[in-house]
C-alpha positions as CSV (number, residue, x, y, z in Angstrom):
1,X,-33.5,-63.9,-136.4
2,X,-34.5,-67.5,-135.7
3,X,-37.1,-69.5,-137.7
4,X,-39.1,-72.4,-136.4
5,X,-40.6,-75.1,-138.5
6,X,-44.1,-76.2,-137.5
7,X,-46.0,-79.1,-139.0
8,X,-49.6,-77.8,-139.1
9,X,-52.6,-78.0,-141.4
10,X,-55.3,-75.4,-142.1
11,X,-57.6,-77.6,-140.0
12,X,-55.3,-77.0,-137.0
13,X,-55.4,-73.3,-137.5
14,X,-59.1,-73.1,-137.8
15,X,-60.7,-72.2,-134.4
16,X,-63.0,-74.9,-133.1
17,X,-65.9,-72.5,-132.2
18,X,-65.7,-70.3,-135.3
19,X,-68.9,-69.2,-137.0
20,X,-67.9,-70.8,-140.3
21,X,-67.6,-74.2,-138.7
22,X,-71.1,-73.9,-137.4
23,X,-72.3,-72.7,-140.9
24,X,-70.5,-75.6,-142.7
25,X,-72.2,-78.1,-140.4
26,X,-75.7,-76.5,-140.7
27,X,-75.9,-75.6,-144.5
28,X,-75.9,-78.4,-147.1
29,X,-75.0,-76.9,-150.5
30,X,-75.3,-80.2,-152.4
31,X,-78.3,-78.9,-154.3
32,X,-76.0,-76.5,-156.1
33,X,-74.6,-79.3,-158.2
34,X,-78.1,-80.3,-159.2
35,X,-79.0,-76.7,-160.2
36,X,-75.8,-76.0,-162.1
37,X,-75.4,-79.3,-163.9
38,X,-76.7,-78.0,-167.3
39,X,-74.0,-75.2,-167.3
40,X,-70.9,-77.4,-167.3
41,X,-69.6,-79.8,-169.9
42,X,-68.0,-83.1,-168.8
43,X,-66.1,-83.6,-172.1
44,X,-64.9,-80.2,-173.2
45,X,-63.0,-77.2,-171.8
46,X,-60.6,-76.9,-169.0
47,X,-61.6,-78.0,-165.4
48,X,-64.1,-75.5,-164.0
49,X,-64.2,-74.0,-160.5
50,X,-66.4,-76.0,-158.3
51,X,-69.9,-74.3,-158.3
52,X,-70.2,-74.8,-154.5
53,X,-67.0,-72.9,-154.1
54,X,-68.4,-70.1,-156.2
55,X,-71.6,-69.9,-154.1
56,X,-69.5,-69.9,-150.9
57,X,-67.2,-67.3,-152.3
58,X,-70.2,-64.9,-152.9
59,X,-71.9,-65.8,-149.6
60,X,-69.0,-64.9,-147.5
61,X,-68.9,-61.5,-149.1
62,X,-72.5,-60.9,-147.8
63,X,-71.8,-62.6,-144.4
64,X,-68.9,-60.3,-143.7
65,X,-70.0,-57.2,-145.6
66,X,-67.4,-57.4,-148.3
67,X,-68.9,-55.3,-151.2
68,X,-67.1,-56.7,-154.3
69,X,-65.6,-59.9,-155.8
70,X,-62.2,-58.2,-156.1
71,X,-62.2,-57.5,-152.4
72,X,-63.5,-61.0,-151.5
73,X,-60.5,-62.4,-153.4
74,X,-58.0,-60.3,-151.4
75,X,-59.7,-61.2,-148.2
76,X,-59.7,-64.9,-148.9
77,X,-56.0,-64.8,-149.7
78,X,-55.1,-63.8,-146.2
79,X,-58.0,-65.1,-144.0
80,X,-57.4,-68.7,-142.9
81,X,-61.1,-69.1,-141.8
82,X,-62.4,-68.1,-145.3
83,X,-59.9,-70.5,-147.0
84,X,-61.1,-73.3,-144.7
85,X,-64.7,-72.6,-145.6
86,X,-64.0,-72.6,-149.3
87,X,-62.1,-75.8,-149.0
88,X,-58.8,-74.2,-150.1
89,X,-55.4,-75.3,-148.5
90,X,-52.9,-72.8,-147.4
91,X,-51.1,-72.7,-150.8
92,X,-54.1,-73.3,-153.1
93,X,-54.9,-70.5,-155.5
94,X,-57.9,-68.4,-154.7
95,X,-60.5,-68.2,-157.5
96,X,-60.0,-65.1,-159.5
97,X,-62.6,-62.4,-159.0
98,X,-63.1,-61.9,-162.8
99,X,-63.9,-65.6,-163.2
100,X,-66.8,-65.3,-160.7
101,X,-67.9,-61.9,-162.2
102,X,-67.9,-63.2,-165.8
103,X,-69.8,-66.4,-164.8
104,X,-72.5,-64.3,-163.3
105,X,-72.6,-62.0,-166.4
106,X,-72.5,-64.6,-169.1
107,X,-74.7,-67.3,-167.5
108,X,-77.9,-65.5,-166.3
109,X,-79.4,-68.9,-165.6
110,X,-76.9,-69.3,-162.8
111,X,-79.0,-66.8,-160.9
112,X,-81.6,-69.3,-160.0
113,X,-79.1,-70.8,-157.6
114,X,-79.5,-67.7,-155.3
115,X,-83.3,-68.0,-155.2
116,X,-82.9,-71.8,-154.4
117,X,-80.3,-71.0,-151.7
118,X,-82.6,-68.5,-150.1
119,X,-85.5,-71.0,-150.1
120,X,-83.3,-73.8,-148.7
121,X,-82.3,-71.7,-145.8
122,X,-85.9,-70.7,-145.1
123,X,-86.9,-74.3,-145.3
124,X,-84.2,-75.3,-142.7
125,X,-85.5,-72.5,-140.4
126,X,-89.0,-73.8,-140.7
127,X,-87.8,-77.4,-139.8
128,X,-86.0,-76.0,-136.7
129,X,-89.0,-74.3,-135.5
130,X,-87.8,-70.7,-136.1
131,X,-90.7,-69.8,-138.4
132,X,-94.4,-70.3,-137.5
133,X,-96.3,-67.8,-139.8
134,X,-98.1,-66.4,-136.7
135,X,-97.4,-62.8,-137.7
136,X,-95.5,-61.9,-140.9
137,X,-94.4,-58.3,-141.3
138,X,-93.9,-56.7,-144.8
139,X,-91.9,-53.6,-145.7
140,X,-89.5,-52.2,-148.2
141,X,-86.2,-50.3,-148.2
142,X,-84.3,-48.3,-150.8
143,X,-81.1,-49.7,-152.2
144,X,-79.0,-47.3,-154.3
145,X,-78.4,-48.3,-157.9
146,X,-75.0,-48.1,-159.6
147,X,-76.0,-45.0,-161.5
148,X,-75.9,-41.2,-160.9
149,X,-78.7,-38.6,-161.1
150,X,-76.8,-37.0,-163.9
151,X,-77.5,-40.1,-166.1
152,X,-81.3,-39.6,-165.8
153,X,-83.6,-38.1,-168.4
154,X,-87.4,-37.7,-168.9
155,X,-89.1,-40.4,-170.9
156,X,-92.8,-40.9,-171.8
157,X,-94.6,-43.5,-169.6
158,X,-95.8,-46.4,-171.6
159,X,-99.6,-47.2,-171.2
160,X,-100.0,-50.6,-169.5
161,X,-102.4,-52.4,-167.3
162,X,-102.0,-52.1,-163.5
163,X,-100.6,-55.0,-161.6
164,X,-104.0,-55.8,-160.1
165,X,-106.0,-55.3,-163.3
166,X,-107.1,-58.8,-164.0
167,X,-107.8,-59.5,-160.3
168,X,-110.1,-56.5,-160.3
169,X,-112.0,-57.9,-163.4
170,X,-113.4,-60.6,-161.2
171,X,-114.5,-58.3,-158.5
172,X,-116.0,-55.9,-161.0
173,X,-118.3,-58.6,-162.3
174,X,-119.4,-59.5,-158.8
175,X,-120.0,-55.8,-158.1
176,X,-122.2,-55.4,-161.2
177,X,-124.4,-58.2,-160.0
178,X,-124.7,-56.5,-156.6
179,X,-125.4,-53.2,-158.3
180,X,-128.3,-54.8,-160.2
181,X,-129.8,-56.2,-156.9
182,X,-129.5,-52.8,-155.2
183,X,-130.6,-50.5,-158.0
184,X,-132.4,-52.7,-160.5
185,X,-130.0,-51.4,-163.2
186,X,-126.9,-52.8,-164.7
187,X,-124.6,-51.0,-167.1
188,X,-123.3,-52.7,-170.3
189,X,-120.2,-54.7,-170.1
190,X,-117.1,-52.4,-170.2
191,X,-115.4,-52.6,-173.6
192,X,-112.7,-49.8,-173.1
193,X,-110.1,-50.7,-170.5
194,X,-108.9,-47.9,-168.3
195,X,-105.3,-48.9,-167.8
196,X,-103.3,-46.2,-166.1
197,X,-103.5,-42.9,-164.3
198,X,-103.2,-40.3,-167.0
199,X,-101.9,-37.6,-164.6
200,X,-98.4,-39.2,-165.0
201,X,-97.2,-39.0,-168.5
202,X,-93.4,-38.9,-168.0
203,X,-90.8,-40.2,-165.6
204,X,-87.1,-39.9,-165.0
205,X,-85.1,-42.9,-166.2
206,X,-81.3,-43.5,-166.0
207,X,-79.5,-44.2,-169.1
208,X,-76.8,-46.2,-167.2
209,X,-79.3,-48.5,-165.5
210,X,-82.8,-48.1,-167.0
211,X,-84.3,-50.8,-164.9
212,X,-83.7,-48.8,-161.7
213,X,-86.3,-46.2,-160.8
214,X,-86.1,-42.5,-159.7
215,X,-86.8,-42.5,-155.9
216,X,-88.3,-39.3,-154.6
217,X,-89.9,-39.8,-151.1
218,X,-89.9,-37.6,-148.0
219,X,-86.9,-38.3,-145.9
220,X,-85.2,-40.6,-148.6
221,X,-82.3,-39.9,-150.8
222,X,-83.3,-38.9,-154.3
223,X,-82.0,-40.6,-157.4
224,X,-81.8,-44.0,-159.2
225,X,-82.7,-46.8,-156.7
226,X,-84.2,-50.2,-156.3
227,X,-86.7,-51.2,-153.7
228,X,-86.1,-54.4,-151.7
229,X,-89.5,-55.8,-150.5
230,X,-89.2,-58.3,-147.7
231,X,-91.6,-60.3,-145.5
232,X,-90.2,-61.2,-142.0
233,X,-91.6,-63.8,-139.6
234,X,-91.9,-62.2,-136.2
235,X,-90.8,-65.2,-134.1
236,X,-87.0,-64.9,-134.7
237,X,-86.8,-62.4,-137.5
238,X,-86.4,-64.9,-140.4
239,X,-86.9,-63.3,-143.8
240,X,-89.4,-65.6,-145.5
241,X,-90.0,-63.6,-148.7
242,X,-88.0,-61.3,-150.9
243,X,-88.7,-59.5,-154.2
244,X,-87.1,-56.4,-155.8
245,X,-88.7,-53.6,-157.9
246,X,-87.5,-50.3,-159.4
247,X,-87.3,-47.4,-157.0
248,X,-90.4,-45.6,-158.3
249,X,-92.8,-48.5,-157.8
250,X,-95.4,-48.2,-155.1
251,X,-94.9,-50.5,-152.1
252,X,-98.4,-51.9,-152.6
253,X,-97.6,-53.3,-156.1
254,X,-95.8,-56.5,-155.1
255,X,-97.4,-56.9,-151.7
256,X,-100.3,-59.4,-152.4
257,X,-98.1,-61.5,-154.8
258,X,-95.4,-61.8,-152.1
259,X,-97.8,-62.7,-149.3
260,X,-99.8,-65.2,-151.4
261,X,-96.5,-66.9,-152.5
262,X,-95.4,-67.3,-148.9
263,X,-98.8,-68.5,-147.7
264,X,-99.2,-71.1,-150.5
265,X,-95.6,-72.3,-151.0
266,X,-93.5,-71.6,-147.8
267,X,-95.5,-71.4,-144.6
268,X,-99.2,-70.7,-143.9
269,X,-99.6,-67.2,-142.7
270,X,-102.0,-66.5,-139.9
271,X,-101.7,-62.7,-139.8
272,X,-99.8,-60.1,-141.9
273,X,-98.8,-56.7,-140.7
274,X,-97.6,-53.6,-142.6
275,X,-97.2,-49.8,-142.4
276,X,-99.6,-47.3,-143.9
277,X,-98.1,-47.6,-147.4
278,X,-99.9,-51.0,-147.7
279,X,-103.3,-49.8,-146.5
280,X,-105.2,-50.1,-149.9
281,X,-108.7,-51.6,-149.9
282,X,-108.0,-54.6,-152.2
283,X,-105.5,-56.0,-149.7
284,X,-108.1,-56.2,-147.0
285,X,-110.4,-58.2,-149.2
286,X,-107.7,-60.5,-150.8
287,X,-106.1,-61.4,-147.4
288,X,-109.4,-61.9,-145.8
289,X,-110.4,-64.4,-148.4
290,X,-107.2,-66.4,-147.7
291,X,-108.0,-66.4,-143.9
292,X,-105.1,-64.1,-143.1
293,X,-105.6,-61.4,-140.6
294,X,-104.4,-58.0,-141.6
295,X,-102.9,-55.5,-139.2
296,X,-102.0,-52.3,-141.0
297,X,-101.4,-48.7,-139.9
298,X,-104.2,-46.6,-141.3
299,X,-103.3,-44.5,-144.2
300,X,-103.9,-40.8,-143.8
301,X,-106.2,-39.6,-146.7
302,X,-105.3,-36.2,-148.1
303,X,-108.2,-34.0,-149.3
304,X,-107.8,-33.5,-153.0
305,X,-110.9,-31.4,-153.6
306,X,-110.6,-27.6,-153.7
307,X,-113.9,-27.1,-152.0
308,X,-114.8,-26.9,-148.3
309,X,-117.0,-30.0,-147.9
310,X,-115.1,-33.3,-148.1
311,X,-116.5,-36.8,-148.1
312,X,-116.4,-36.8,-144.3
313,X,-119.1,-34.2,-144.3
314,X,-121.6,-36.6,-145.9
315,X,-123.3,-39.0,-143.5
316,X,-124.1,-42.6,-144.4
317,X,-127.7,-44.0,-144.0
318,X,-127.3,-47.7,-144.1
319,X,-131.1,-48.5,-144.0
320,X,-131.8,-46.4,-147.1
321,X,-128.4,-47.0,-148.8
322,X,-127.8,-43.3,-149.4
323,X,-125.5,-40.5,-148.3
324,X,-126.9,-37.4,-146.8
325,X,-125.2,-34.0,-147.6
326,X,-124.8,-31.2,-145.0
327,X,-128.3,-29.9,-145.6
328,X,-129.9,-33.4,-145.6
329,X,-130.4,-34.0,-149.4
330,X,-129.9,-37.6,-150.6
331,X,-127.0,-38.9,-152.8
332,X,-128.2,-42.2,-154.3
333,X,-126.2,-45.0,-155.7
334,X,-125.7,-44.5,-159.4
335,X,-123.0,-46.9,-160.7
336,X,-119.9,-49.0,-160.1
337,X,-116.9,-47.0,-161.3
338,X,-113.5,-48.6,-162.3
339,X,-110.1,-47.0,-162.3
340,X,-106.6,-48.4,-162.8
341,X,-106.3,-48.7,-159.0
342,X,-109.7,-50.0,-157.8
343,X,-113.5,-50.3,-157.8
344,X,-115.8,-47.7,-156.3
345,X,-119.4,-47.2,-155.6
346,X,-120.5,-43.8,-156.8
347,X,-123.3,-41.9,-155.0
348,X,-124.6,-38.9,-156.7
349,X,-127.0,-36.1,-155.8
350,X,-129.9,-34.8,-157.9
351,X,-128.9,-32.0,-160.1
352,X,-132.0,-30.0,-159.1
353,X,-131.0,-30.2,-155.4
354,X,-127.5,-28.9,-156.1
355,X,-128.8,-26.1,-158.4
356,X,-130.9,-24.6,-155.6
357,X,-128.5,-25.4,-152.7
358,X,-127.4,-22.3,-150.7
359,X,-124.0,-24.1,-150.0
360,X,-123.3,-25.0,-153.6
361,X,-120.0,-22.9,-153.7
362,X,-118.7,-24.9,-150.7
363,X,-119.6,-28.2,-152.3
364,X,-119.0,-28.0,-156.1
365,X,-116.4,-26.4,-158.2
366,X,-117.4,-24.1,-161.0
367,X,-115.8,-26.3,-163.5
368,X,-117.8,-29.4,-162.4
369,X,-119.6,-30.6,-165.5
370,X,-121.9,-32.9,-163.7
371,X,-123.6,-30.2,-161.9
372,X,-124.2,-32.5,-158.9
373,X,-122.1,-33.6,-156.0
374,X,-120.6,-37.1,-156.1
375,X,-119.3,-39.3,-153.3
376,X,-117.0,-42.3,-154.2
377,X,-116.7,-45.3,-151.8
378,X,-114.3,-48.2,-152.4
379,X,-115.9,-51.4,-153.2
380,X,-113.8,-53.0,-150.5
381,X,-114.6,-50.4,-147.8
382,X,-116.5,-52.8,-145.6
383,X,-113.5,-55.2,-145.4
384,X,-111.1,-52.4,-144.6
385,X,-113.4,-51.0,-141.9
386,X,-113.7,-54.4,-140.3
387,X,-109.9,-54.6,-139.9
388,X,-109.3,-51.1,-138.8
389,X,-112.1,-51.2,-136.1
390,X,-109.6,-53.5,-134.2
391,X,-106.7,-51.1,-134.3
392,X,-107.0,-50.1,-130.6
393,X,-106.9,-53.8,-129.5
394,X,-103.7,-55.1,-127.8
395,X,-103.2,-57.8,-130.5
396,X,-103.3,-55.1,-133.3
397,X,-100.8,-52.8,-131.5
398,X,-98.5,-55.7,-130.8
399,X,-98.5,-56.8,-134.4
400,X,-97.6,-53.3,-135.6
401,X,-94.8,-53.2,-133.0
402,X,-93.4,-56.6,-134.2
403,X,-93.3,-55.2,-137.8
404,X,-91.3,-52.2,-136.7
405,X,-88.9,-54.2,-134.7
406,X,-88.2,-57.0,-137.2
407,X,-88.7,-55.4,-140.5
408,X,-86.9,-52.2,-139.9
409,X,-84.3,-53.9,-137.6
410,X,-83.6,-56.4,-140.4
411,X,-83.1,-53.6,-142.9
412,X,-80.7,-51.8,-140.5
413,X,-78.6,-54.9,-140.0
414,X,-78.5,-55.7,-143.6
415,X,-77.4,-52.2,-144.6
416,X,-74.8,-52.1,-141.9
417,X,-73.3,-55.5,-142.2
418,X,-74.7,-57.3,-145.3
419,X,-74.2,-55.1,-148.3
420,X,-77.8,-53.8,-148.7
421,X,-76.8,-50.2,-148.9
422,X,-76.2,-50.3,-152.7
423,X,-75.9,-52.7,-155.6
424,X,-72.8,-52.8,-157.8
425,X,-74.3,-54.7,-160.7
426,X,-76.9,-53.2,-163.0
427,X,-80.3,-54.5,-163.9
428,X,-83.4,-55.8,-162.0
429,X,-82.3,-59.4,-161.9
430,X,-78.8,-58.5,-160.6
431,X,-80.4,-56.4,-158.0
432,X,-82.6,-59.3,-156.9
433,X,-79.7,-61.6,-156.7
434,X,-77.9,-59.1,-154.5
435,X,-80.9,-58.7,-152.1
436,X,-81.5,-62.4,-151.9
437,X,-77.9,-63.0,-150.9
438,X,-78.1,-60.3,-148.3
439,X,-81.3,-61.7,-146.8
440,X,-79.8,-65.3,-146.9
441,X,-76.7,-64.0,-145.0
442,X,-78.9,-62.5,-142.2
443,X,-81.1,-65.7,-142.0
444,X,-78.1,-67.8,-141.6
445,X,-76.8,-65.8,-138.7
446,X,-80.1,-65.9,-137.0
447,X,-80.6,-69.6,-137.6
448,X,-77.2,-70.6,-136.2
449,X,-77.7,-68.2,-133.2
450,X,-81.1,-69.5,-132.3
451,X,-81.0,-73.2,-133.4
452,X,-77.4,-74.0,-132.5
């Protein structure tokens, strides 16, 4: 066996057109020193690992779909390109996986670096013209938590205000003034707050990871999960917003906060698009007030009443501001009702009309204590109707198509290549870090592909 001696450096071995060369040229990580300065002492302790190296160490794991710090360490030991990107020479020691893991566990404040990294990449994409805000799609996907179904148990649901409770307070006051104009009556100021839907008193919670949520949706895996909520710009598929909730949280809960944050702090949004899970009346009003068009797939309403006649059987008379029942009797506006999820105009028939009605059995249940039929209409129904009237237009259909292509396509790519299928760490904050790094990895690939 003959051995040859070669005088080479790691720079010579790194291919000139390698993706990581382009990434190094495109992404400036100097802000990491600014963000992490309070975590390091200049006087005491042994020399620390460069924080930029730690960020790169974790980033390459999501760029190449390496699921754990232990596997990243093994990969860097043998991969020249990864050594080059981390600034390690051929014989330099690779940072130990436990050092990185303990840093993330013991210094929770280090996590703000991942949010800043995501925002820096989005900012660069905006500067390069890859983000316009013309159409931004929103969607969520399930991410498996590091816990099993066997660890779950039933716990009582704590009573708490809904996420839109304070926002609805302002609309309720506005609605009461309108009620007084339309009926000449105004109820007293509400003193008892209705906070949650009392139909749900218990839920399944994992003892291993109590911050995850029990996911149970048609066509989805059941068990402890998190939900990654993303907003994607439809020009080049850049993810401009990211947040994470437990797996049992409704998709509509973080929607308005996410869209408003993007609109006010990242890029002005001209139109937002989403699937049927986001078709709730308040969204139509709130986005309209911001000047954001809303293209949403209409939500199918399931009939909850055990009687034959549904709300669709009652005709609206706009001139008289009443609803007409199937035999022509009037249901007049009575009050503005408030629930944990919204505001509703309540129209109610006269008890005497219902008592003598030949169709009473088809319209009222025997257990109905009011003795008169009621029809509830969302306070924001007019805003929703204005948006949905355009759903047959080419612009509307194109927006829904863009959401499907970019939102669902991004989730597919992230789960396949960028570690979004499951989280290894436990807790909501750790799950958000994980999803932010996954989104950042996809954004970097798309930025380098389209902007050079």
